[in-house]
N, C-alpha and C positions, 0 to 999 in steps of 0.2 A: 545067696545069703552072705552077708559080710561077716568078717571076723571081729567086728566091733564089740568090745566088752562094755557092758553097762556096770556102773558102780553099784555096789550093794545098796539096797534100800535101807535107809536109817530107820531104826525102830524107836529111837529116842530123839526128840526134837527140842531145841531150845525155844524159849519164849519168842525170840526174834524170828526164828524159822516158822513157828506156828502163825505168828502175826502176819508175816509176809505171805504165806501160803493161803491163809484164811481171809486175807483182806480186811483185817481189823487192827486196831491199835493195841499195843502191848497193854495199855491201861484197861482196855476192854477185856482182855484175857484175865487180868488180875481181878477185875470186877466179877466176871463169870465165875471165877474160882471162889471168890468170897461168898458168892450166892450158892455154891454147891453144884453148879451146872457142869463144871469140868474139874479135873483133878490133876495134880502134878506131884512130883517128889523132888527132893534135893539130892544132888550128887555129892561126891566127896568134897568138892570145892564149894559146896553150899549154893550151887547154881540150880535154878528151876529146870526140870526136864518133864516133857509130856510124852505120853505114848502116841504113836502115829494115829491111833483111832480118834484122837481128840479133833482132828481135822473134820471128820464127818459129824461129830457132835456139834462143833461150832457151826457147821453148815446148817444143821437142823435148827439150832438156836436162831440163826439169822433168818431163816425162812419163816419160822414161827413168829418171830418179832415183826417181820414185815406184814404178816397177816393180822397183827394186833393182839396176839396172845400175850397175856401178862407173864413176866418172868417167873412168878410163883407157880403158875400153871405149867410152864415149860419145865421147871425144876421137878415138879411132881411127876410129870410124864417121863422125863429122862431117868428119874430114880427107879422107874419100873424096868429099865433096861440093864443088862449086864454091863459092868464097867470094863471088863477085860476083852471086849471085842468091838469091832466096828459095827455101828447100827446098820442093819440090813434094810432092804426094800420092805420086807415083812414088818420090821420094827416101825418104819415110817408109816406104813398103812395103819398099824395099830395106833400110833400117836395121832395121826391125822383124823382117824375116826373119833377119837376123844374130843377133838376140837371142832368137829363138823357142826354140831348144833349151836355152839357158841358163835361160830362164824356166821351161820344163817341168821341168828338173832341180831348180830351186829350189822349185817347187810340190810336187814329189814329196818332197823333203827336209822341207819344212814339214808336209806331210800325215803323214809318218812321225812327226815330232816331236809333232804334235797327238795322234796315235793312241797314243803312248807316254807322253804327259804325265801321265796319272793315276798311272802307276807309277814315273816317273822324271822329275826336273826337269833332267836333263842337267848336273848341277852338278860332276860329276867326283869326287864324294866316295868312290865305289867301295865304299860300305858296304851297299848293298842286294843281298841274295843273288839276287833275281829280276830285277835290272836288266839289260836287254839290252845296256847299254853297259859292264857290269862289266869291269874290267881287273885280274884278280887278279895279284898280285906285280908290278904296274906293268910288264907286258910291253911295253906300247906307249909307255913313257916315252921311249925313244930316238927315237921318231917326232916328238916335239915336245910342247908343253904343251896342256892342255885336253882336252875330250872328243873324242878322236880318232875313235872309232867313229861318233859322231854326225856329225862333219864330213864323214866319208867316205860317209855315207848308209847306216849299218848297218840 
């Protein structure tokens, strides 16, 4: 065993430290904070400080975003966790369970789109007679813009 001393673990991190450790831009942290996803406080010099636990929260946010979970859903899920501790594996299991059905639906929708891609690009042009999304006489126009059948999982 070596006599090497490890420096004490910092409990307060600067915005730059969090950005570097989490692999995100400082502006991303500010954005996450404006959306209520993470929180900081100001020190006596009016500099932003984050608790060390924010690193795990940012990791959860990044993973959820990569799976396509909207920020509003991420915020709602994170608000169910205590702010004063690092999210645990049990917390992640709870959060991921909330998103499982939505991810399954998104996967099914993407699979349908992939399987129809060679015959239709989902552009809404309504000109292909064989298009499964065809909307003759714009019957779906009252429901809103875009490829409505595609968005509903036709």
